[in-house]
C-alpha positions in Angstrom: 1.2 -26.0 -14.3 -0.9 -27.7 -12.0 -1.3 -30.8 -14.5 -4.9 -31.2 -13.6 -6.2 -34.5 -15.1 -9.5 -34.3 -17.5 -11.6 -35.5 -14.8 -11.4 -32.4 -12.9 -12.3 -28.8 -13.6 -10.6 -25.3 -12.6 -11.8 -22.1 -11.5 -9.4 -19.3 -11.0 -10.8 -16.0 -8.8 -8.9 -13.0 -9.0 -9.5 -9.9 -7.2 -8.9 -6.6 -9.0 -9.5 -3.2 -8.5 -8.5 0.4 -7.3 -7.6 0.3 -3.5 -7.3 3.9 -1.7 -4.0 4.0 0.1 -5.7 6.4 2.5 -8.2 3.6 3.8 -7.0 1.7 6.7 -7.0 -2.0 5.5 -9.4 -4.2 7.5 -7.3 -6.9 9.8 -8.6 -10.2 10.8 -5.9 -10.8 13.6 -4.2 -8.5 15.9 -1.0 -8.8 13.9 -0.3 -5.7 11.7 2.7 -7.4 9.7 1.9 -8.5 6.1 3.0 -11.9 5.0 5.7 -11.6 2.2 4.9 -13.0 -1.1 7.6 -16.2 -0.6 5.1 -16.9 2.6 2.1 -16.9 0.3 2.9 -18.3 -3.0 3.8 -21.7 -3.8 4.3 -24.0 -7.2 1.8 -26.7 -6.8 1.3 -29.9 -8.8 -2.7 -30.4 -8.5 -2.8 -29.9 -4.8 0.8 -31.6 -3.9 3.2 -28.9 -3.0 6.3 -29.2 -4.6 8.5 -26.1 -4.2 8.3 -22.9 -2.9 8.5 -19.9 -5.0 11.3 -17.5 -4.3 11.3 -14.0 -5.1 13.9 -11.3 -4.3 
């Protein structure tokens, strides 16, 4: 998907695990609104934004 050339290596880091819904989520800013997935997810071609992924 990213079309990385042979001169580069890739690393993916995933956060997996159980989250307790009763535990308050730590915030980095005073804004409590969570971003929607289409505000966070993009389709890239090796670092060049090509299109925004749309979810419904």
